C-alpha positions in Angstrom: 24.5 -27.1 -8.3 23.6 -24.3 -6.0 25.8 -24.6 -2.8 25.1 -23.0 0.7 27.1 -19.8 0.1 25.1 -19.1 -3.1 21.8 -19.6 -1.4 22.9 -17.4 1.4 23.9 -14.7 -1.1 20.6 -15.0 -2.8 18.8 -14.6 0.5 20.7 -11.6 1.5 20.0 -9.9 -1.7 16.3 -10.6 -1.6 16.3 -9.4 2.1 17.9 -6.1 0.9 15.4 -5.7 -2.0 12.4 -6.4 0.4 13.9 -3.8 2.7 14.4 -1.3 0.1 11.1 -1.8 -1.5 9.3 -1.7 2.0 10.9 1.6 2.9 10.2 3.2 -0.4 6.7 2.0 -0.5 5.8 3.4 2.9 7.5 6.6 1.9 5.4 6.9 -1.1 2.3 6.0 1.0 3.3 8.8 3.5 3.7 11.3 0.7 0.2 10.4 -0.8 -1.4 10.8 2.6 -0.8 14.5 2.4 -2.3 14.6 -1.0 -5.4 12.5 -0.1 -6.2 14.8 2.9 -8.2 16.8 0.6 -10.5 13.8 -0.2 -11.4 13.6 3.6 -14.4 15.9 3.2 -15.7 14.0 0.3 -15.1 10.2 1.3 -14.3 10.2 5.1 -17.9 10.6 6.1 -21.0 8.6 7.1 -22.0 6.2 4.4 -18.4 5.1 3.7 -16.9 5.2 7.3 -18.7 4.8 10.6 -18.3 7.6 13.3 -15.5 5.8 15.3 -13.6 5.3 12.2 -13.9 8.9 11.1 -12.2 9.9 14.3 -9.6 7.4 14.4 -8.4 7.7 10.6 -7.7 11.4 11.2 -4.6 10.9 13.3 -1.1 9.3 12.2 -1.1 5.6 12.6 -4.5 4.7 11.1 -4.4 7.6 8.7 -2.0 5.6 6.8 -4.6 2.7 6.6 -7.0 5.2 5.3 -4.6 6.2 2.7 -4.3 2.5 1.7 -8.0 2.3 1.3 -7.8 5.6 -1.0 -5.1 4.1 -2.9 -7.1 0.9 -3.7 -10.2 3.0 -4.3 -8.4 5.1 -7.0 -6.1 2.3 -8.4 -8.2 -0.9 -8.4 -12.0 0.4 -7.6 -13.3 -3.3 -7.6 -11.1 -4.2 -4.6 -12.7 -1.7 -2.3 -15.9 -4.0 -2.4 -19.0 -2.2 -0.8 -17.5 0.5 1.2 -17.1 2.9 -1.7 -19.7 1.3 -3.9 -21.6 4.6 -4.9 -18.9 7.2 -4.2 -18.7 10.0 -6.5 -15.0 10.3 -7.3 -13.5 13.9 -8.3 -11.2 14.2 -11.3 -7.7 12.9 -10.2 -4.4 14.2 -11.6 -2.6 11.6 -13.8 0.6 11.4 -11.8 -1.3 10.7 -8.6 -3.0 7.7 -10.5 0.2 6.6 -11.8 1.7 6.8 -8.1 -1.3 5.0 -6.8 -0.9 2.2 -9.2 2.9 2.2 -8.5 2.5 2.0 -4.7 -0.1 -0.9 -5.3 2.6 -2.9 -7.4 5.2 -2.1 -5.0 3.3 -3.4 -2.1 2.8 -6.8 -4.1 6.4 -7.0 -4.9 7.2 -6.6 -1.1 4.9 -9.3 -0.4 6.3 -11.4 -3.1 10.0 -10.9 -2.2 9.2 -11.5 1.5 7.7 -14.7 0.7 10.5 -15.8 -1.7 12.9 -14.9 1.4 10.8 -16.8 3.7 10.8 -19.9 1.4 14.5 -19.7 0.9 15.1 -19.4 4.7 13.1 -22.5 5.2 15.2 -24.2 2.5 18.3 -23.5 4.2 
């Protein structure tokens, strides 16, 4: 039988893993944002983004959101829906594609560990 001390220890490990995954995910997204700036001339234009998005997504907090859209475009093209339907994509380097997939998987792991922590917190 699991006692309260063991549940607390499991919750603390989940919190640590979630925080570590979150920091490493956003660090990778921040690094990818510098690489993805070279796609702004190709993708950050009228058919894919409206004029207000083009202005807003060039500066820091919202540029990270644009980077997440690029990650989903390069990793899981079907997840982007209608936004990049007919986009002509340039040839990507293999390490960038691998990093995009890794960031996507890490994002899902952050969500899963956060949800597991929340469920465990509700049990306690």
